[in-house]
N, C-alpha and C positions, 0 to 999 in steps of 0.2 A: 503494499499500501505506498501512494505516494502522495502526502500531504502538501509539499512545499511548493510553492507557486510556478510556473514554469518559467514564467520571466528569470524568477530568481534564480533556478539551475543555468541557468543559462550566463546567467552574467558571475556566478562562482567561479563557474567552467572556465570560462573567457578572460577570466582571471589569473588562470592556473591554484586557486586553493582550492578547489574541491575536483576529484575526479572520477573514476571510474572504477575505483579498485573495492572490493567488499572488506569486510571483515573475513568472511569465510577464504575468501584469494589469501588473505594471510597467514590465516591459519593453515593452511595445507600447504602452502610456501615452506612453512618451519616445521612440517610434519616428513617433508620431503628431503628439506635439507639437514635435520640431524635429527632423526626418528627416537634415538636411543638418549639424545638429551634427555635432563630431567626439565620437566615443564611446570606441574602442579605440587606443592609443598602443600598437606595439613597443616593446622596448627596443633605441637604434638600434645594439648589439651584438648583434641578433638573428643575422646572417649567419651571425656566427661562433660561435654554437652550434645551429643547427638546418639554417644554409645558408638561401637564399631569400633574401627581400627582406624587409627591416622595415615592417609596414603600420600604413598611419594609416585606422581604418576610419571613417565616420557609422553613425547609428542606421540609417539606410536600408542602408547595404553592410553592417553586421551583421545586421540583419534578413535582410537576401537568403544571405548565408550561413547562417543558423538554418534557415531552409526548405530551403534543399537539402540539409543535412545531415538532417533530420528526415526527408523522401523518400528519402536513404538510408539511417537505419537500419530507417524502416517496409519498403522494398521487400528487406531482410534479414533479414525477419522480427521484429526487436527492437522490443519494444514495451512495455505496462504494464508496472510490477513487476520486467521485466527489470534484469539487473545488468550495468552498462561500466563496466569495468575502464580508469582514462581516466587516462595518464602521458604529460604533457608538463610544460614551463617555464611560465614565463609570458609566454605568447605571445596574443595574439586566439582562436586554435584552444582556447585551454583553457577562453577564457569562453563561447564559442558552443559547445561539447562539452558545456557545463555549462547551455547556455541551449534549445540545442535536444532534450535529453535531460528535462530539467524538465518540457517542454513537452507531450512525450508518453508523463510517468509513467515513465519510463525512469529506475533509481537508479544515479548514479552513484559508484562508487569511486573517491576521487583517490589515487593512489599519489607518493610522493614520488619524483623525478627518481631520489633516491641506489638507492631499494628495484632488487635483483637477483632473480634466483633463488630464491631463499630466499623473501625477503618476499613477491615477488607470487606464485606460486604457493600461499602459504597462503591468500591473499585470496581469489583464482580460487578456491579450494576451500572456502572458509567457505562467499564469499556465493554459490556457483555461479552465476559471471559468464559471460556466453553471448557477451559478447564485450570488446576493448579497443580504446582508442586511442593512438596515440602518434606519435612521429618517427621516421624510420629512423635519426637520431642525433640524442642529446641530447649536445653535447661531442664527446670521443673513443668514447663507449660507443653501440655500436649497437643501440638498445632495438627495433627494428623486428624484427630479426633474434632476438634474446634471447626476445621476447616470441611471436612466432611458434614458437619452439621448443618454448614450453612446453603450445604442442596436444597433442606427443605425452603429455604425460602429467596433464594436465586437459582430463576428458574433456567438461565443461560449455561450454570455450571453442571456440566455432565460427569466429567471426569474427577477424580483426585488421587493424584498419584502419588504415594507416601512413601517413601525411603525409612529403614531404621527396623528393628525385632518385629515392631505389633503391628500391625497393619488394622486399623478398625473398619467393623462391619459398614459397608459404602465406599471404601475406598480401596483404591486397584495399588497392590504390593509390587512397587517399582522394578527393583532387584530380580527377583525370580521372570517377572516379563522380560527384562533386558537381556539376562541369558537363556531365554527361551528363544532368541531372533533365530529364525531359518532364513536360509540364501534367499527364500520368494520375498522374505518379507526386508530382507537387504534391497533387492533388486527392485522392489515396490516404491521404496524409500528414495532410492537414486534417482526414479524416472518422477517422484513426486517433486525433489529437489530441481530434476531437469527441466520440469514444465514451469516451476514457479517462476524462472526468470528473474531471479534476484538480481536488481540494480542496486548503485551505490547510494540512491537516492530514495529507496525505501524505508521504512519506519524499523527501526530496532528493538526502541524501547518505549513503553511512556512511565516515566518516573514521577513521581509525584510529591508536589511540595505545597509549605501550607504560604498565606499573606493575609491579605485582611482580608479573604471570606471565609465565611466560617468551614465550609469545605474544602477539602484540598484537592489541585488543579491537577491534572494529567499533565504532562510535557512529553510530546512526542519527539525523537530522536533518531534521525538516518545515519546510517554509515561515513557516509563524509561528516553529519553534524559532531558524529561521534570522534573520526580521525582526528578532526581539526583541532580538538579539545589535547587529545593524546598529543601530538606532535607539537602543544604548546606545552606541555608538561616536561617531554623529555627534553625538549632543545633548551627548554628556562635551567633544569637541572643538568644539563650536561652530563647528561646520558649516552653509551656504546653501545651498540649490536650486543645481544649475550647479559642485558644487566640482569642480577638477579634483586628481584623486586619483594620490599616486605610489608604488606598492606595491613593496616590496625584498622583501618576507615570500614564498615559497612560497605558490602559492594551492592550497594541500592539505588546510588544517585550520583552525581557531578562528581564529588569528591572521589568516592569509590572507583568507580568505574572507567572514570579517563585516566584517571593513576594507574591504577591496576590491571585491569582488562582488558582496554585500549592501549597502557602503554607496554604489555605483556606481548600484544599480538605484534607493536610495532616492532618491537627489541627483539625476540625471540627468544627470549632467555628462562628466566624461571621466577613464577609467579609465587612465594609464600604467605600464608596467608594467614590472620588472625581474628581472634571473635571469641568472647565476647575483649573487650581492653581491659586489660592484666601487666601491670607495667613490667612485676616480674617475669612472666613470660616472655612480654616483647624483650627486654634486656637478653634472657638466655637466647631467642631464635636470633636478636641481631647478633650474637656473640660465637655461637654455633654455625647459622646457614651463611656467615661470608657473604652479606650483603655489599650492593651498591647503591640503593638506597629505601628512604621508608618517609614515614611522612607523622609526624606528632603534634599536638595541642600545643600552645605557647609553656600551658599552664607547667607543662612535662618536659619541655626542653628546659624551664628555668630550673625545675628541681633537679633535672640531672646534672647542670652545668655547677649545681651551690652544692653536691654531693658528688664529686667526679669520685669518688672510689667505685660509684655503679658503672661506671664504663671503662670500668680494666677488662680485658680480655676482646677490647670489639676493634676490629680490624679500621683502623681509620685511614689507610691506605688504601682501600677501597670504596668505603664510604665518605665519599666526598661532597656528599648535597644530602640534606634535609628539607622537606615542604612542610610547611606551617600554615597557621591563618585563623579565622573564625573570630579572632578576638586579638586586641593589640600587642606587638611583639616588641620584646624588650631592646632598647639600643646593649645594653650589660650582655644580656647573650646572643645577641647576635652578632656582637664583635668579638665574645670570648670562643664562641663555638672555632669561629675562624683563624683565632690568634693561636689558639690551644693545639685544635686538633686538624688545621686546614679543611675544616664541614661550612660548605657555604650555607647557610638557611634562606631558603626562598619563601616570599610571603606571596602569599596565593590569596587574591578576592574572587569569589565566584559564586555560582547560582545555577540552581537544575537548569536556568533556560537558556546561559553561554554567556551571558555576563560576567565574564572570568578572564581575570590577567595576571600575571606572576609581578613581581617587583625580584629583578635579577640579581646576582651579582655583575654580572657584563655590562646592566643598562646602571646601577645602583650601587657603585663599590663602595660606599662610605654604609658602614652598620646602623649611622643615625637615619638617615634616610631612607633605608632598607625595610629596617624596624616599622617605619612609621608614612612611609609615600609611596604612592606607585605614579608610572608611568603613564601621562596625558597622551591621551592616543589620538591622534587625527592628523590632519594636515600642519606643515609648518613644524612636526617633530622627526624627527629620525631617530629611533632606538635597533637596538642587535635581537634582540628577540624576535620569534619568527613569528609570535602573534600580531605583535605591533603595528605591523602594515596592514593588519587585515581586519581588528575592530578600530571602530572611531568612536568618541565622545565627546559629551557636549554637559555642560551643567548648567541648568534653567532655575529661576526662580519661579517655586512651586506654583506663589498667588498669581504673578505676572505672566508666568509661559515668556520670560526674558533670558536670553543666552544671558550666562555672567562672564565677565571677561576681568573681572579686577581680582585681588585676593582676600581672602579672609572673610566673604559671603557665603554663608554655605548656600547650594544648590543640589537640586534632584539629578541625581545621573542618568542620562540616557543614551544608550549606546544602538549603534549599527554594526552590522560586518559579519562576518562571516563564520561568526561562533552563536548567533543567537537563531533561538528557533522560529516556527514561524508563525506561529499559536497556540493555546490550548486546545487541550483535546475536550470538542466540542464543548463548545465554551464562546460560540459568537458575541453573546453581550462582555462577559471579563475582557474578550479582547480586542473589542472597541474601546476599552477602560486601560487596556495594556500599554500600548501603541499610541503617540500620541498622531496630529494632522501629518507631518511628514514620514510618520514609516519611524522614527525612533522608540525602543522600548522602554518603558517606564519603570528604574529599576528601586524604586522607591527608598532609594539609599542616599544621603546625604552628604556631599562632602564639599570641600573647598581648596582653589587653586593654592597652589605655592610655589618656591624656589624663586630663583631670580630671575627665571626667563617668566616663569608661571607655569614651567616645563612638568609641573607635579601635580597627585591630586591626591589628597588628604581626607581620609574618610573621616566624619565627625558626627554619625549618628543615620538614625533611618527614617521614614517619611511614613513608612508601613509601619501599622499595627502589629509586631507580631513580634516572638521572645525565639531568640536561637541561640538554644540548651545542647550544647556538648556538638554542635554542628548540626543539631535538628530543629528545622524551622517547626514552631509551635501560632496556630491561630489566636490571638486571646480571645477574639469574638466565638471562636470553636470551642473555647472551655466556659467561656460565661454565659453562651446558651446551654450547657451541662449546666452547670453552679445553679440557673433559674431554673432547672426542671427538679430542681429537691426542691422539698417541701417544706422544707425550714426556710429559703431564700428568696427575700423580697425583692435584692437587686445586686449587682455581684460587678467587678471591674477585676482582670486582671493585667499583670504590668511584667517585666520583666525586672528582676531583684539581681545585683554583679554579685559573681561568682567566680572568686580567681580560678578556679579549675573546670567548670564548664562555661563559662562566661557569663552566663545569665541562667538562673533559676525563676520556677513559678508564681509567684507573689499574686494573694488574693484577697482584696480587699471585699466586704461581704455585708450586708443589711439584711439583719434578719427577718422576718416576720413576728407578730407582735406575740411575746410569749413560746416564740421558737428557739431553738439554738443548735448546736452540729461542734461537735470537735475536727480538728482537721482529719484525723484518724476515718471518721463516719465519714465525713468528706468525701473523701480517695477512696471509701469502700464505696460509694454510691456512685463514683468515675466507673471505678473498674468494674466495678459487680452489677449494677444496674445499667447503665449506659457502658457497657463494654468498650471504654477504652482504649488504650495503649497506656502500660504504665508510666511511660516517662515522662506524658501529660498529668500527672499528679498533681498536686497544689506542695509547695513546699513552705510556705509562709503564708500563716492568716490572721488578715487583721479585722477586725468586729470593729463596725465604724455604725453611726447614729447614720449617717447620710453621705452618700458618694458627692465629691466634689463638682460644681456645675455650673459654665457658665448663664448669662443672662436668658441663651435660647436655649438652654437646656441640654449641652453637649459637656457630657463627662471629662472633666482636666487629668486626664492622666500626665500630664506632667507633673503634675503637684504630687499623685502616686507616687510617680517613679521616683522625686527629689528626695520623699518621705523613706523612701526604703533604699538611697543609694548607702546611707554609711550605718545601717544599723543589723544588729542580729536578729536572724530570723527567729519570731515567736510561732506559739501553738495555741 
């Protein structure tokens, strides 16, 4: 399925920014070039997460698994333009699922493992998903049983393929199905892939993001749209073919897919997965797996540099770059890793929609600049990173829509270029608001111009009402709507409270109904029990107030609420 306008495809290819190579083309090239080289490595603690054993697969073994999964999907009538929801942690089967689907033209809709019935049923209904792939359990949650249960309320969901030791009634035990693939089924799958005639402009994924709307928004991306993001990552980090990548980000959105999955396909090295985030596990992998690149939140990098004994045994002759972002970086940390270990910290700004670009050593050699500034991309500026001539930015006064050309004045970042998506999935009304009259994507992020030539952008805040917790976007409106459904709640407002490790935590201001009350634990039990929302969307601070602050026309003054939590200790 192609959703990108034809004129945009022609323009991107005429400029040489997009091509005709698919992700499957890259995969098959590496299988042929080095079939017995290591390709996929499970976290060594995978048995604790999903059971079974931790796998280490070569390119040949990965290709065999992809072939067999293609045969299973084809045998169950799943083909081009069908949508399959995949909810798996960072294990080999996640990569194999992506590869099998994209070969057949099946669109993958990745779901974070934290999602529960509320979010999953919305995704299934929004995409008309015909199948799902999951594990019988992920951690302590019985995901197989949970998704099979959605078949009763999601009419399009025909098949739920389940990995693991126990397949619930109504599910399909995937491993025996793959083991039982016959030559005839292989042949049928090969024919299905050939008949699909996949191009580099076909959709690969529909990922999910939250913004000002109460419900998540689907972001479709094609082979070309993913490939340009992967090229940007490996160029900024100066990675070479064959690099070993350690991925601690969930491989379900821009951060994880562009770095891990797409970077791995472009470089043809090894993808070492990590999930869920555990610092001691990550450090052991950094020591034992001889990696060339990884990513980590700023707070983790600060902690490591403050406790350098943790870094002993890591081969910094190989590990020359580490990516970070989603929160302000410390100049001290950026400078310290470079001076002590020769490691470049790459500062990334990014979104699922493709408003993404790096601040890399080759463009901002000074640690102070790279920690807080990004290149201003557009006419009149020349930069070294490959993405920086393919993305265009401007700052606009959100009140007047006039372009900002002076330093120190906050403006909304608007973006055009080869990385930007073409619109949200089945959301024409939202798309009208998401792009301005000239086709610039409204990021909802506030920046200022900086530098002696105004050559930099400095992030100063967000226009959109979202909370970014550990890299996950959470819509304040979504949580507020759930809180308002609680029988004791009369009014509610949710903002982000600063957190040194996660960036932000959910802080709820609640006005209870007369004579009613509820503790934070009771409210969270309601959210995850009655409303079936993901655990990471639970509130982490509860302030009970008599009335929400409002302006003369009744709008809640969230600025005042944010200020009140900025320097306080959470209460319950």
